[in-house]
N, C-alpha and C positions, 0 to 999 in steps of 0.2 A: 640518852635514848632520846635527846632531843634532835642529836645529830642524825641518826640513823633516820628518822623520818624526813629531815630537811634535805636529804642527799637525793632521794628519787625527787623530789619535787624542782630542786634544782636543775636536776638532770633533764625534765619534762620540760620546763622553761627555757632553757639551753636548746633541747632538740626542737624545739618547735621556733625559737628564734632562727638558728639555722638552716632551717629548711625552709621557712620563708626567704632568706638572704639567697638559697640557693635552691631553686624550684626544682623538682625531679623532672622536667622535662627539658633541663635546661643543656644536658650532654646531647639529647635527641636533635636540638634543633641548631647543633653547632655546625659549622661549617670547616667541614674537612674534606678535601679533597687529595689527599696523599696517595689514595687507591689510583689516582691518575696521572701521577707522577713516572711510573714506568708501565706502559701498557701492556697487558696478556700477548703473547705471541697468538695463541688460539684466536683472541678478539681480532687483532690485526688481520690475520689470515682470511674470518669471513668476511671483513670490511673489503679486503684484497678481490677475494672473491665477488662479491658484489659489484664493485666497482668493473671489473674485468667484462663480467656480464651484462652488465648496463651499456659499457661503450660497445658491444658486439650489436646492439639492440637501438643505436641511437642512430636517426636518419642523418646524413651529411649535409643536408640543405634546411638545418633547424631555422634560421634566421634571427637567431639569439642575438640581442644588444647588449645583454646584463654581464658587466664585469665587477662583480659584487668582491670578488675573491683577489683582485688585482688590486693590489694596495701599493701605496710607494712609502709605506713603513713597515715597521716589523712589531709583530705582537710584545715584543720584550722590550719596544719602548715606551707601552703603555705603563700606567699606575699598575699595581696588582688588583683594585677594586673595578679599574677599568677592562683589564682583561677579563673579569670575569663575568661584567655585562658583555664584552664583546662575545665571548664562547657561550654564553645563554642564548644573546640572539642567533648567531650562528647553529647551533643547537635545537632552537627553534623552528631554523629554516630547514635543517638536512632532517629533522623524525619528522617534519610536517609532509616531507616529498613523497618516500618510497610506497605511495598507493595506486599511483595512477597507471602503471605500466599493467597490462591486461596479462602479460605473459605469467602463466601460472610457475612456471619454473624459477622466475625472477621472484615470485612472491613469497617462494619457499626460500631462497637464496637470502635475502633481504631481512628476514624473520630475525634472526640472530644478531648482526649488527644494527638494526633496529631497536631491540631490547636492550643494548649494552649502550646506544645513543641515547635511548628514552630514559635509563638509569642515570647517566651523565648528567642530561637535561633536569631531572628533580633535583640532584645535587647541586647544580648550579643555581636553580630556582630558589634551595633553602638559603646559598649564601647570599644571593642578592635581595631576599627578604630580610636579613639579618639588618640590623638598623646600621647604617654609617651615618653619622651623624650629619656632615655637611658635604659630603663627598656631592661634586658635580663634574659630570663626565668631561674629559678632555674634548678640546676643538677635534682631534683628530677623531675620537671616537664619535662625537656628534655626528660631525660630515658622514662618516659610514653610516650611521645608523638611520639618518637619513637619506642614504642613497638606496638603503635596502627597504626603507620605507616605500619609497618613489617606486623601485623595481618591483616590491610587490602589486603595487598597484597600476604599472604598466607593463610589465613582459607576461606573458602567458604562462600559466602555472607549468608548463612542460619545461619552458626553459630555465624557471628558478631550479625545478626537480634535477635538471640535468647540471645545472651549476653546484646545486647543494653534492649530488652523489660525483661529481667530478673532480671536485674540490675535498672529497670528505677527509682525505691525509691531512689537508691543512686545518681542517677543522680539529682533527686528534691534536696536531702539533700545536696549535692554539689552547686546546683543553689541558695539554701536558706542561705548557707553559704558564697558565694558569695556575695549576697544582703546585708547581715549582716556587710559585711566588717571587721573592726577592732573589732567588737563585738563577731563575731564568734569565739568559743573557743572549 
């Protein structure tokens, strides 16, 4: 009789201990980017359509100096945490940009790609916010982040937007590389 009443108590104590060791929201807060390893064709088509339509709207004499996406290094050369930080910064720029053109047709065209990029941005934020004990960005990434910050302060918003849209496939490539982690070469 003593064994029967002891078993539920033991299960209750063990259950509470395991619950404290593995919080219920631990899975929700995990960093999973696997869905970006292979981008869905209809998402890529929507991004391509947005980029093509934007290209037709660009004035030829913009006078932009920003060369943010012209780097002497490849994303695969960065560590996995650096890639995630890079893509988060690129997505922050890219998702902030498509609001400016007053063309209503462009506004319709960019809604779907913007929703996709915003979801990727949220996933990246979740990954960046996860504790990385002693990770410091590499010199390459630090230099690029400084270049981005300087461009945000000195370049006209239209130039930053144009740069982000024109290089959106590079951002998607960097996103894929971050999702592939060590398998990105």
